[in-house]
CHARMM-style PDB file with segment names, atoms N, HN, CA, C and O in Angstrom:
ATOM      1  N   MET     1     116.444 180.862 279.344  1.00  0.00      PROA
ATOM      2  CA  MET     1     116.782 179.953 278.275  1.00  0.00      PROA
ATOM      3  C   MET     1     115.543 179.146 277.888  1.00  0.00      PROA
ATOM      4  O   MET     1     114.410 179.597 278.050  1.00  0.00      PROA
ATOM      5  N   PHE     2     115.794 177.930 277.369  1.00  0.00      PROA
ATOM      6  HN  PHE     2     116.715 177.564 277.237  1.00  0.00      PROA
ATOM      7  CA  PHE     2     114.710 177.088 276.902  1.00  0.00      PROA
ATOM      8  C   PHE     2     114.272 176.129 277.990  1.00  0.00      PROA
ATOM      9  O   PHE     2     115.107 175.573 278.703  1.00  0.00      PROA
ATOM     10  N   GLY     3     112.980 175.932 278.123  1.00  0.00      PROA
ATOM     11  HN  GLY     3     112.301 176.384 277.543  1.00  0.00      PROA
ATOM     12  CA  GLY     3     112.452 174.940 279.044  1.00  0.00      PROA
ATOM     13  C   GLY     3     112.548 175.364 280.495  1.00  0.00      PROA
ATOM     14  O   GLY     3     112.852 176.515 280.808  1.00  0.00      PROA
ATOM     15  N   PRO     4     112.282 174.409 281.376  1.00  0.00      PROA
ATOM     16  CA  PRO     4     112.281 174.707 282.818  1.00  0.00      PROA
ATOM     17  C   PRO     4     113.695 174.853 283.369  1.00  0.00      PROA
ATOM     18  O   PRO     4     114.670 174.433 282.745  1.00  0.00      PROA
ATOM     19  N   ARG     5     113.783 175.444 284.525  1.00  0.00      PROA
ATOM     20  HN  ARG     5     112.991 175.785 285.032  1.00  0.00      PROA
ATOM     21  CA  ARG     5     115.078 175.587 285.187  1.00  0.00      PROA
ATOM     22  C   ARG     5     115.542 174.230 285.700  1.00  0.00      PROA
ATOM     23  O   ARG     5     114.722 173.379 286.042  1.00  0.00      PROA
ATOM     24  N   MET     6     116.842 174.029 285.752  1.00  0.00      PROA
ATOM     25  HN  MET     6     117.509 174.720 285.474  1.00  0.00      PROA
ATOM     26  CA  MET     6     117.391 172.741 286.163  1.00  0.00      PROA
ATOM     27  C   MET     6     117.049 172.407 287.611  1.00  0.00      PROA
ATOM     28  O   MET     6     116.900 171.234 287.953  1.00  0.00      PROA
ATOM     29  N   SER     7     116.926 173.405 288.451  1.00  0.00      PROA
ATOM     30  HN  SER     7     117.047 174.358 288.173  1.00  0.00      PROA
ATOM     31  CA  SER     7     116.595 173.123 289.851  1.00  0.00      PROA
ATOM     32  C   SER     7     115.170 172.595 289.990  1.00  0.00      PROA
ATOM     33  O   SER     7     114.881 171.846 290.924  1.00  0.00      PROA
ATOM     34  N   THR     8     114.268 172.974 289.069  1.00  0.00      PROA
ATOM     35  HN  THR     8     114.503 173.582 288.310  1.00  0.00      PROA
ATOM     36  CA  THR     8     112.904 172.439 289.143  1.00  0.00      PROA
ATOM     37  C   THR     8     112.791 171.103 288.418  1.00  0.00      PROA
ATOM     38  O   THR     8     111.929 170.292 288.756  1.00  0.00      PROA
ATOM     39  N   VAL     9     113.642 170.863 287.433  1.00  0.00      PROA
ATOM     40  HN  VAL     9     114.343 171.522 287.158  1.00  0.00      PROA
ATOM     41  CA  VAL     9     113.584 169.589 286.708  1.00  0.00      PROA
ATOM     42  C   VAL     9     113.973 168.439 287.613  1.00  0.00      PROA
ATOM     43  O   VAL     9     113.315 167.398 287.617  1.00  0.00      PROA
ATOM     44  N   PHE    10     115.022 168.615 288.370  1.00  0.00      PROA
ATOM     45  HN  PHE    10     115.556 169.460 288.367  1.00  0.00      PROA
ATOM     46  CA  PHE    10     115.505 167.539 289.217  1.00  0.00      PROA
ATOM     47  C   PHE    10     114.974 167.617 290.646  1.00  0.00      PROA
ATOM     48  O   PHE    10     115.586 167.080 291.569  1.00  0.00      PROA
ATOM     49  N   ALA    11     113.842 168.282 290.826  1.00  0.00      PROA
ATOM     50  HN  ALA    11     113.344 168.718 290.076  1.00  0.00      PROA
ATOM     51  CA  ALA    11     113.229 168.337 292.140  1.00  0.00      PROA
ATOM     52  C   ALA    11     112.620 166.982 292.495  1.00  0.00      PROA
ATOM     53  O   ALA    11     112.560 166.625 293.672  1.00  0.00      PROA
ATOM     54  N   SER    12     112.178 166.241 291.521  1.00  0.00      PROA
ATOM     55  HN  SER    12     112.227 166.531 290.565  1.00  0.00      PROA
ATOM     56  CA  SER    12     111.662 164.899 291.774  1.00  0.00      PROA
ATOM     57  C   SER    12     112.179 163.949 290.702  1.00  0.00      PROA
ATOM     58  O   SER    12     112.627 164.372 289.636  1.00  0.00      PROA
ATOM     59  N   ARG    13     112.108 162.672 291.002  1.00  0.00      PROA
ATOM     60  HN  ARG    13     111.744 162.328 291.868  1.00  0.00      PROA
ATOM     61  CA  ARG    13     112.590 161.676 290.045  1.00  0.00      PROA
ATOM     62  C   ARG    13     111.721 161.643 288.806  1.00  0.00      PROA
ATOM     63  O   ARG    13     112.235 161.471 287.701  1.00  0.00      PROA
ATOM     64  N   TRP    14     110.421 161.802 288.963  1.00  0.00      PROA
ATOM     65  HN  TRP    14     110.003 161.942 289.861  1.00  0.00      PROA
ATOM     66  CA  TRP    14     109.518 161.737 287.818  1.00  0.00      PROA
ATOM     67  C   TRP    14     109.759 162.891 286.853  1.00  0.00      PROA
ATOM     68  O   TRP    14     109.726 162.705 285.637  1.00  0.00      PROA
ATOM     69  N   LYS    15     110.000 164.072 287.391  1.00  0.00      PROA
ATOM     70  HN  LYS    15     110.027 164.223 288.379  1.00  0.00      PROA
ATOM     71  CA  LYS    15     110.302 165.211 286.512  1.00  0.00      PROA
ATOM     72  C   LYS    15     111.617 164.995 285.781  1.00  0.00      PROA
ATOM     73  O   LYS    15     111.745 165.350 284.609  1.00  0.00      PROA
ATOM     74  N   ALA    16     112.598 164.413 286.470  1.00  0.00      PROA
ATOM     75  HN  ALA    16     112.494 164.125 287.422  1.00  0.00      PROA
ATOM     76  CA  ALA    16     113.880 164.144 285.837  1.00  0.00      PROA
ATOM     77  C   ALA    16     113.731 163.088 284.735  1.00  0.00      PROA
ATOM     78  O   ALA    16     114.346 163.206 283.675  1.00  0.00      PROA
ATOM     79  N   LEU    17     112.916 162.059 284.986  1.00  0.00      PROA
ATOM     80  HN  LEU    17     112.417 161.964 285.847  1.00  0.00      PROA
ATOM     81  CA  LEU    17     112.684 161.038 283.975  1.00  0.00      PROA
ATOM     82  C   LEU    17     111.946 161.608 282.767  1.00  0.00      PROA
ATOM     83  O   LEU    17     112.265 161.261 281.630  1.00  0.00      PROA
ATOM     84  N   MET    18     110.977 162.465 282.995  1.00  0.00      PROA
ATOM     85  HN  MET    18     110.718 162.747 283.918  1.00  0.00      PROA
ATOM     86  CA  MET    18     110.246 163.074 281.887  1.00  0.00      PROA
ATOM     87  C   MET    18     111.165 163.989 281.073  1.00  0.00      PROA
ATOM     88  O   MET    18     111.080 164.014 279.845  1.00  0.00      PROA
ATOM     89  N   TRP    19     112.034 164.733 281.742  1.00  0.00      PROA
ATOM     90  HN  TRP    19     112.103 164.713 282.739  1.00  0.00      PROA
ATOM     91  CA  TRP    19     112.963 165.614 281.041  1.00  0.00      PROA
ATOM     92  C   TRP    19     113.931 164.797 280.188  1.00  0.00      PROA
ATOM     93  O   TRP    19     114.181 165.134 279.031  1.00  0.00      PROA
ATOM     94  N   SER    20     114.479 163.716 280.766  1.00  0.00      PROA
ATOM     95  HN  SER    20     114.276 163.443 281.707  1.00  0.00      PROA
ATOM     96  CA  SER    20     115.425 162.899 280.013  1.00  0.00      PROA
ATOM     97  C   SER    20     114.734 162.169 278.860  1.00  0.00      PROA
ATOM     98  O   SER    20     115.344 161.972 277.809  1.00  0.00      PROA
ATOM     99  N   ALA    21     113.482 161.768 279.036  1.00  0.00      PROA
ATOM    100  HN  ALA    21     112.986 161.928 279.890  1.00  0.00      PROA
ATOM    101  CA  ALA    21     112.743 161.147 277.938  1.00  0.00      PROA
ATOM    102  C   ALA    21     112.534 162.155 276.809  1.00  0.00      PROA
ATOM    103  O   ALA    21     112.594 161.789 275.635  1.00  0.00      PROA
ATOM    104  N   GLY    22     112.293 163.406 277.152  1.00  0.00      PROA
ATOM    105  HN  GLY    22     112.244 163.702 278.106  1.00  0.00      PROA
ATOM    106  CA  GLY    22     112.148 164.439 276.128  1.00  0.00      PROA
ATOM    107  C   GLY    22     113.437 164.669 275.361  1.00  0.00      PROA
ATOM    108  O   GLY    22     113.413 164.868 274.147  1.00  0.00      PROA
ATOM    109  N   VAL    23     114.564 164.641 276.065  1.00  0.00      PROA
ATOM    110  HN  VAL    23     114.583 164.478 277.051  1.00  0.00      PROA
ATOM    111  CA  VAL    23     115.859 164.808 275.407  1.00  0.00      PROA
ATOM    112  C   VAL    23     116.132 163.641 274.462  1.00  0.00      PROA
ATOM    113  O   VAL    23     116.573 163.845 273.330  1.00  0.00      PROA
ATOM    114  N   LEU    24     115.871 162.415 274.925  1.00  0.00      PROA
ATOM    115  HN  LEU    24     115.514 162.249 275.843  1.00  0.00      PROA
ATOM    116  CA  LEU    24     116.088 161.244 274.075  1.00  0.00      PROA
ATOM    117  C   LEU    24     115.148 161.227 272.881  1.00  0.00      PROA
ATOM    118  O   LEU    24     115.553 160.849 271.782  1.00  0.00      PROA
ATOM    119  N   LEU    25     113.895 161.633 273.080  1.00  0.00      PROA
ATOM    120  HN  LEU    25     113.566 161.941 273.973  1.00  0.00      PROA
ATOM    121  CA  LEU    25     112.940 161.675 271.975  1.00  0.00      PROA
ATOM    122  C   LEU    25     113.343 162.723 270.945  1.00  0.00      PROA
ATOM    123  O   LEU    25     113.200 162.503 269.742  1.00  0.00      PROA
ATOM    124  N   THR    26     113.842 163.852 271.410  1.00  0.00      PROA
ATOM    125  HN  THR    26     113.958 164.031 272.387  1.00  0.00      PROA
ATOM    126  CA  THR    26     114.314 164.882 270.488  1.00  0.00      PROA
ATOM    127  C   THR    26     115.497 164.371 269.669  1.00  0.00      PROA
ATOM    128  O   THR    26     115.557 164.598 268.461  1.00  0.00      PROA
ATOM    129  N   ALA    27     116.434 163.686 270.315  1.00  0.00      PROA
ATOM    130  HN  ALA    27     116.385 163.502 271.297  1.00  0.00      PROA
ATOM    131  CA  ALA    27     117.583 163.145 269.593  1.00  0.00      PROA
ATOM    132  C   ALA    27     117.141 162.074 268.604  1.00  0.00      PROA
ATOM    133  O   ALA    27     117.657 162.014 267.488  1.00  0.00      PROA
ATOM    134  N   TYR    28     116.202 161.238 268.994  1.00  0.00      PROA
ATOM    135  HN  TYR    28     115.783 161.286 269.900  1.00  0.00      PROA
ATOM    136  CA  TYR    28     115.725 160.169 268.113  1.00  0.00      PROA
ATOM    137  C   TYR    28     115.022 160.742 266.884  1.00  0.00      PROA
ATOM    138  O   TYR    28     115.158 160.208 265.783  1.00  0.00      PROA
ATOM    139  N   CYS    29     114.280 161.814 267.068  1.00  0.00      PROA
ATOM    140  HN  CYS    29     114.170 162.248 267.962  1.00  0.00      PROA
ATOM    141  CA  CYS    29     113.519 162.399 265.959  1.00  0.00      PROA
ATOM    142  C   CYS    29     114.374 163.261 265.040  1.00  0.00      PROA
ATOM    143  O   CYS    29     114.000 163.461 263.884  1.00  0.00      PROA
ATOM    144  N   THR    30     115.492 163.774 265.502  1.00  0.00      PROA
ATOM    145  HN  THR    30     115.796 163.613 266.441  1.00  0.00      PROA
ATOM    146  CA  THR    30     116.274 164.696 264.688  1.00  0.00      PROA
ATOM    147  C   THR    30     117.430 164.034 263.954  1.00  0.00      PROA
ATOM    148  O   THR    30     117.864 164.556 262.927  1.00  0.00      PROA
ATOM    149  N   VAL    31     117.945 162.911 264.433  1.00  0.00      PROA
ATOM    150  HN  VAL    31     117.592 162.487 265.267  1.00  0.00      PROA
ATOM    151  CA  VAL    31     119.078 162.257 263.779  1.00  0.00      PROA
ATOM    152  C   VAL    31     118.536 161.324 262.701  1.00  0.00      PROA
ATOM    153  O   VAL    31     117.741 160.435 263.003  1.00  0.00      PROA
ATOM    154  N   PRO    32     118.955 161.514 261.444  1.00  0.00      PROA
ATOM    155  CA  PRO    32     118.448 160.646 260.378  1.00  0.00      PROA
ATOM    156  C   PRO    32     119.079 159.266 260.437  1.00  0.00      PROA
ATOM    157  O   PRO    32     120.219 159.105 260.873  1.00  0.00      PROA
ATOM    158  N   SER    33     118.322 158.276 259.993  1.00  0.00      PROA
ATOM    159  HN  SER    33     117.396 158.406 259.639  1.00  0.00      PROA
ATOM    160  CA  SER    33     118.854 156.916 259.970  1.00  0.00      PROA
ATOM    161  C   SER    33     119.673 156.725 258.701  1.00  0.00      PROA
ATOM    162  O   SER    33     119.354 157.308 257.665  1.00  0.00      PROA
ATOM    163  N   PRO    34     120.728 155.910 258.773  1.00  0.00      PROA
ATOM    164  CA  PRO    34     121.539 155.681 257.570  1.00  0.00      PROA
ATOM    165  C   PRO    34     120.743 154.870 256.555  1.00  0.00      PROA
ATOM    166  O   PRO    34     120.006 153.951 256.912  1.00  0.00      PROA
ATOM    167  N   GLU    35     120.905 155.224 255.295  1.00  0.00      PROA
ATOM    168  HN  GLU    35     121.504 155.970 255.004  1.00  0.00      PROA
ATOM    169  CA  GLU    35     120.202 154.504 254.241  1.00  0.00      PROA
ATOM    170  C   GLU    35     121.108 153.430 253.669  1.00  0.00      PROA
ATOM    171  O   GLU    35     122.265 153.689 253.338  1.00  0.00      PROA
ATOM    172  N   GLU    36     120.574 152.224 253.556  1.00  0.00      PROA
ATOM    173  HN  GLU    36     119.634 152.014 253.825  1.00  0.00      PROA
ATOM    174  CA  GLU    36     121.330 151.129 252.967  1.00  0.00      PROA
ATOM    175  C   GLU    36     120.852 150.920 251.542  1.00  0.00      PROA
ATOM    176  O   GLU    36     119.656 151.010 251.267  1.00  0.00      PROA
ATOM    177  N   PRO    37     121.769 150.645 250.645  1.00  0.00      PROA
ATOM    178  CA  PRO    37     121.351 150.335 249.282  1.00  0.00      PROA
ATOM    179  C   PRO    37     120.544 149.040 249.258  1.00  0.00      PROA
ATOM    180  O   PRO    37     120.809 148.123 250.035  1.00  0.00      PROA
ATOM    181  N   GLU    38     119.568 148.970 248.371  1.00  0.00      PROA
ATOM    182  HN  GLU    38     119.352 149.715 247.740  1.00  0.00      PROA
ATOM    183  CA  GLU    38     118.743 147.768 248.290  1.00  0.00      PROA
ATOM    184  C   GLU    38     119.560 146.609 247.749  1.00  0.00      PROA
ATOM    185  O   GLU    38     120.441 146.799 246.911  1.00  0.00      PROA
ATOM    186  N   GLY    39     119.267 145.411 248.230  1.00  0.00      PROA
ATOM    187  HN  GLY    39     118.551 145.257 248.911  1.00  0.00      PROA
ATOM    188  CA  GLY    39     119.950 144.231 247.746  1.00  0.00      PROA
ATOM    189  C   GLY    39     121.218 143.896 248.505  1.00  0.00      PROA
ATOM    190  O   GLY    39     121.880 142.914 248.167  1.00  0.00      PROA
ATOM    191  N   THR    40     121.588 144.673 249.520  1.00  0.00      PROA
ATOM    192  HN  THR    40     121.051 145.470 249.795  1.00  0.00      PROA
ATOM    193  CA  THR    40     122.766 144.336 250.318  1.00  0.00      PROA
ATOM    194  C   THR    40     122.311 143.687 251.604  1.00  0.00      PROA
ATOM    195  O   THR    40     121.219 143.967 252.097  1.00  0.00      PROA
ATOM    196  N   SER    41     123.129 142.840 252.135  1.00  0.00      PROA
ATOM    197  HN  SER    41     124.017 142.613 251.734  1.00  0.00      PROA
ATOM    198  CA  SER    41     122.779 142.137 253.362  1.00  0.00      PROA
ATOM    199  C   SER    41     123.548 142.717 254.542  1.00  0.00      PROA
ATOM    200  O   SER    41     124.134 141.969 255.324  1.00  0.00      PROA
ATOM    201  N   GLY    42     123.552 144.028 254.677  1.00  0.00      PROA
ATOM    202  HN  GLY    42     123.076 144.635 254.042  1.00  0.00      PROA
ATOM    203  CA  GLY    42     124.223 144.658 255.791  1.00  0.00      PROA
ATOM    204  C   GLY    42     125.679 144.988 255.535  1.00  0.00      PROA
ATOM    205  O   GLY    42     126.272 145.763 256.286  1.00  0.00      PROA
ATOM    206  N   LYS    43     126.278 144.415 254.485  1.00  0.00      PROA
ATOM    207  HN  LYS    43     125.797 143.785 253.875  1.00  0.00      PROA
ATOM    208  CA  LYS    43     127.675 144.694 254.167  1.00  0.00      PROA
ATOM    209  C   LYS    43     127.725 145.545 252.906  1.00  0.00      PROA
ATOM    210  O   LYS    43     127.021 145.276 251.933  1.00  0.00      PROA
ATOM    211  N   HSD    44     128.556 146.566 252.936  1.00  0.00      PROA
ATOM    212  HN  HSD    44     129.128 146.785 253.726  1.00  0.00      PROA
ATOM    213  CA  HSD    44     128.688 147.435 251.768  1.00  0.00      PROA
ATOM    214  C   HSD    44     129.602 146.768 250.765  1.00  0.00      PROA
ATOM    215  O   HSD    44     130.733 146.399 251.081  1.00  0.00      PROA
ATOM    216  N   LYS    45     129.105 146.618 249.568  1.00  0.00      PROA
ATOM    217  HN  LYS    45     128.186 146.917 249.311  1.00  0.00      PROA
ATOM    218  CA  LYS    45     129.907 145.990 248.524  1.00  0.00      PROA
ATOM    219  C   LYS    45     130.486 147.064 247.621  1.00  0.00      PROA
ATOM    220  O   LYS    45     129.813 148.043 247.298  1.00  0.00      PROA
ATOM    221  N   VAL    46     131.741 146.880 247.213  1.00  0.00      PROA
ATOM    222  HN  VAL    46     132.287 146.085 247.475  1.00  0.00      PROA
ATOM    223  CA  VAL    46     132.388 147.829 246.316  1.00  0.00      PROA
ATOM    224  C   VAL    46     131.801 147.714 244.917  1.00  0.00      PROA
ATOM    225  O   VAL    46     131.820 148.681 244.156  1.00  0.00      PROA
ATOM    226  N   GLU    47     131.276 146.537 244.570  1.00  0.00      PROA
ATOM    227  HN  GLU    47     131.260 145.751 245.188  1.00  0.00      PROA
ATOM    228  CA  GLU    47     130.751 146.301 243.240  1.00  0.00      PROA
ATOM    229  C   GLU    47     129.463 147.062 242.942  1.00  0.00      PROA
ATOM    230  O   GLU    47     128.989 147.032 241.806  1.00  0.00      PROA
ATOM    231  N   THR    48     128.888 147.739 243.927  1.00  0.00      PROA
ATOM    232  HN  THR    48     129.274 147.763 244.850  1.00  0.00      PROA
ATOM    233  CA  THR    48     127.628 148.443 243.707  1.00  0.00      PROA
ATOM    234  C   THR    48     127.814 149.652 242.815  1.00  0.00      PROA
ATOM    235  O   THR    48     126.829 150.199 242.318  1.00  0.00      PROA
ATOM    236  N   GLY    49     129.048 150.090 242.594  1.00  0.00      PROA
ATOM    237  HN  GLY    49     129.848 149.646 242.997  1.00  0.00      PROA
ATOM    238  CA  GLY    49     129.285 151.235 241.731  1.00  0.00      PROA
ATOM    239  C   GLY    49     129.076 152.553 242.450  1.00  0.00      PROA
ATOM    240  O   GLY    49     128.769 153.564 241.818  1.00  0.00      PROA
ATOM    241  N   ASN    50     129.235 152.554 243.741  1.00  0.00      PROA
ATOM    242  HN  ASN    50     129.484 151.733 244.255  1.00  0.00      PROA
ATOM    243  CA  ASN    50     129.078 153.780 244.521  1.00  0.00      PROA
ATOM    244  C   ASN    50     130.272 154.689 244.248  1.00  0.00      PROA
ATOM    245  O   ASN    50     131.393 154.324 244.602  1.00  0.00      PROA
ATOM    246  N   PRO    51     130.082 155.857 243.633  1.00  0.00      PROA
ATOM    247  CA  PRO    51     131.224 156.702 243.294  1.00  0.00      PROA
ATOM    248  C   PRO    51     131.909 157.319 244.513  1.00  0.00      PROA
ATOM    249  O   PRO    51     133.026 157.821 244.395  1.00  0.00      PROA
ATOM    250  N   SER    52     131.264 157.292 245.677  1.00  0.00      PROA
ATOM    251  HN  SER    52     130.356 156.884 245.773  1.00  0.00      PROA
ATOM    252  CA  SER    52     131.878 157.904 246.847  1.00  0.00      PROA
ATOM    253  C   SER    52     132.795 156.948 247.597  1.00  0.00      PROA
ATOM    254  O   SER    52     133.498 157.366 248.517  1.00  0.00      PROA
ATOM    255  N   SER    53     132.798 155.660 247.216  1.00  0.00      PROA
ATOM    256  HN  SER    53     132.226 155.321 246.469  1.00  0.00      PROA
ATOM    257  CA  SER    53     133.657 154.723 247.938  1.00  0.00      PROA
ATOM    258  C   SER    53     135.099 154.875 247.458  1.00  0.00      PROA
ATOM    259  O   SER    53     135.345 154.944 246.254  1.00  0.00      PROA
ATOM    260  N   PHE    54     136.027 154.925 248.365  1.00  0.00      PROA
ATOM    261  HN  PHE    54     135.826 154.869 249.343  1.00  0.00      PROA
ATOM    262  CA  PHE    54     137.438 155.131 248.044  1.00  0.00      PROA
ATOM    263  C   PHE    54     138.134 153.815 247.756  1.00  0.00      PROA
ATOM    264  O   PHE    54     139.116 153.779 247.015  1.00  0.00      PROA
ATOM    265  N   ALA    55     137.636 152.739 248.332  1.00  0.00      PROA
ATOM    266  HN  ALA    55     136.838 152.768 248.934  1.00  0.00      PROA
ATOM    267  CA  ALA    55     138.349 151.470 248.269  1.00  0.00      PROA
ATOM    268  C   ALA    55     138.088 150.737 246.957  1.00  0.00      PROA
ATOM    269  O   ALA    55     137.516 149.647 246.957  1.00  0.00      PROA
ATOM    270  N   THR    56     138.497 151.321 245.862  1.00  0.00      PROA
ATOM    271  HN  THR    56     138.961 152.207 245.863  1.00  0.00      PROA
ATOM    272  CA  THR    56     138.440 150.633 244.585  1.00  0.00      PROA
ATOM    273  C   THR    56     139.830 150.115 244.258  1.00  0.00      PROA
ATOM    274  O   THR    56     140.817 150.562 244.842  1.00  0.00      PROA
ATOM    275  N   ASP    57     139.909 149.179 243.329  1.00  0.00      PROA
ATOM    276  HN  ASP    57     139.107 148.816 242.854  1.00  0.00      PROA
ATOM    277  CA  ASP    57     141.207 148.605 242.974  1.00  0.00      PROA
ATOM    278  C   ASP    57     142.157 149.663 242.421  1.00  0.00      PROA
ATOM    279  O   ASP    57     143.347 149.662 242.734  1.00  0.00      PROA
ATOM    280  N   GLU    58     141.629 150.558 241.603  1.00  0.00      PROA
ATOM    281  HN  GLU    58     140.662 150.558 241.349  1.00  0.00      PROA
ATOM    282  CA  GLU    58     142.479 151.599 241.012  1.00  0.00      PROA
ATOM    283  C   GLU    58     143.040 152.525 242.084  1.00  0.00      PROA
ATOM    284  O   GLU    58     144.220 152.873 242.050  1.00  0.00      PROA
ATOM    285  N   ASN    59     142.201 152.924 243.034  1.00  0.00      PROA
ATOM    286  HN  ASN    59     141.242 152.641 243.062  1.00  0.00      PROA
ATOM    287  CA  ASN    59     142.668 153.811 244.099  1.00  0.00      PROA
ATOM    288  C   ASN    59     143.668 153.101 245.013  1.00  0.00      PROA
ATOM    289  O   ASN    59     144.621 153.719 245.487  1.00  0.00      PROA
ATOM    290  N   LEU    60     143.456 151.820 245.258  1.00  0.00      PROA
ATOM    291  HN  LEU    60     142.682 151.318 244.872  1.00  0.00      PROA
ATOM    292  CA  LEU    60     144.408 151.081 246.091  1.00  0.00      PROA
ATOM    293  C   LEU    60     145.761 150.946 245.396  1.00  0.00      PROA
ATOM    294  O   LEU    60     146.804 151.051 246.041  1.00  0.00      PROA
ATOM    295  N   ARG    61     145.746 150.714 244.080  1.00  0.00      PROA
ATOM    296  HN  ARG    61     144.898 150.629 243.556  1.00  0.00      PROA
ATOM    297  CA  ARG    61     147.014 150.642 243.346  1.00  0.00      PROA
ATOM    298  C   ARG    61     147.748 151.975 243.379  1.00  0.00      PROA
ATOM    299  O   ARG    61     148.967 152.008 243.543  1.00  0.00      PROA
ATOM    300  N   LYS    62     147.015 153.074 243.224  1.00  0.00      PROA
ATOM    301  HN  LYS    62     146.024 153.046 243.091  1.00  0.00      PROA
ATOM    302  CA  LYS    62     147.635 154.402 243.284  1.00  0.00      PROA
ATOM    303  C   LYS    62     148.251 154.644 244.656  1.00  0.00      PROA
ATOM    304  O   LYS    62     149.349 155.190 244.765  1.00  0.00      PROA
ATOM    305  N   LEU    63     147.540 154.237 245.697  1.00  0.00      PROA
ATOM    306  HN  LEU    63     146.648 153.793 245.609  1.00  0.00      PROA
ATOM    307  CA  LEU    63     148.048 154.412 247.050  1.00  0.00      PROA
ATOM    308  C   LEU    63     149.310 153.599 247.273  1.00  0.00      PROA
ATOM    309  O   LEU    63     150.258 154.078 247.894  1.00  0.00      PROA
ATOM    310  N   GLN    64     149.328 152.371 246.772  1.00  0.00      PROA
ATOM    311  HN  GLN    64     148.557 151.981 246.267  1.00  0.00      PROA
ATOM    312  CA  GLN    64     150.521 151.534 246.924  1.00  0.00      PROA
ATOM    313  C   GLN    64     151.698 152.119 246.144  1.00  0.00      PROA
ATOM    314  O   GLN    64     152.833 152.065 246.616  1.00  0.00      PROA
ATOM    315  N   ASP    65     151.446 152.672 244.965  1.00  0.00      PROA
ATOM    316  HN  ASP    65     150.524 152.716 244.582  1.00  0.00      PROA
ATOM    317  CA  ASP    65     152.515 153.305 244.185  1.00  0.00      PROA
ATOM    318  C   ASP    65     153.078 154.502 244.927  1.00  0.00      PROA
ATOM    319  O   ASP    65     154.294 154.695 244.959  1.00  0.00      PROA
ATOM    320  N   LEU    66     152.200 155.317 245.531  1.00  0.00      PROA
ATOM    321  HN  LEU    66     151.213 155.160 245.505  1.00  0.00      PROA
ATOM    322  CA  LEU    66     152.677 156.483 246.286  1.00  0.00      PROA
ATOM    323  C   LEU    66     153.482 156.058 247.498  1.00  0.00      PROA
ATOM    324  O   LEU    66     154.464 156.717 247.843  1.00  0.00      PROA
ATOM    325  N   GLN    67     153.090 154.969 248.158  1.00  0.00      PROA
ATOM    326  HN  GLN    67     152.293 154.434 247.879  1.00  0.00      PROA
ATOM    327  CA  GLN    67     153.828 154.512 249.321  1.00  0.00      PROA
ATOM    328  C   GLN    67     155.205 153.988 248.923  1.00  0.00      PROA
ATOM    329  O   GLN    67     156.158 154.137 249.688  1.00  0.00      PROA
ATOM    330  N   ARG    68     155.331 153.381 247.752  1.00  0.00      PROA
ATOM    331  HN  ARG    68     154.557 153.259 247.131  1.00  0.00      PROA
ATOM    332  CA  ARG    68     156.637 152.907 247.296  1.00  0.00      PROA
ATOM    333  C   ARG    68     157.579 154.066 246.983  1.00  0.00      PROA
ATOM    334  O   ARG    68     158.790 153.949 247.168  1.00  0.00      PROA
ATOM    335  N   GLU    69     157.027 155.188 246.508  1.00  0.00      PROA
ATOM    336  HN  GLU    69     156.043 155.283 246.357  1.00  0.00      PROA
ATOM    337  CA  GLU    69     157.842 156.323 246.138  1.00  0.00      PROA
ATOM    338  C   GLU    69     158.382 157.080 247.342  1.00  0.00      PROA
ATOM    339  O   GLU    69     159.392 157.778 247.242  1.00  0.00      PROA
ATOM    340  N   LEU    70     157.714 156.944 248.474  1.00  0.00      PROA
ATOM    341  HN  LEU    70     156.894 156.377 248.556  1.00  0.00      PROA
ATOM    342  CA  LEU    70     158.178 157.648 249.677  1.00  0.00      PROA
ATOM    343  C   LEU    70     159.477 157.058 250.171  1.00  0.00      PROA
ATOM    344  O   LEU    70     159.684 155.849 250.067  1.00  0.00      PROA
ATOM    345  N   PRO    71     160.377 157.902 250.718  1.00  0.00      PROA
ATOM    346  CA  PRO    71     161.661 157.391 251.210  1.00  0.00      PROA
ATOM    347  C   PRO    71     161.519 156.547 252.443  1.00  0.00      PROA
ATOM    348  OT1 PRO    71     162.515 156.050 252.969  1.00  0.00      PROA
TER     349      PRO     71
END
């Protein structure tokens, strides 16, 4: 397979630490960071006009109407 055998990786603590650091570095480099829209202070605002947000007033009204129609 890929890399060293598990029996040689955990033969010493230093090898195990180096292997785990490599795994963490690979995960850190491959997972993209979430992008925040400019001008927000950490909270997503519905007023930004993001078409992918579901929580708009119109969608909430439609959901409430559908819930009223259910028995």
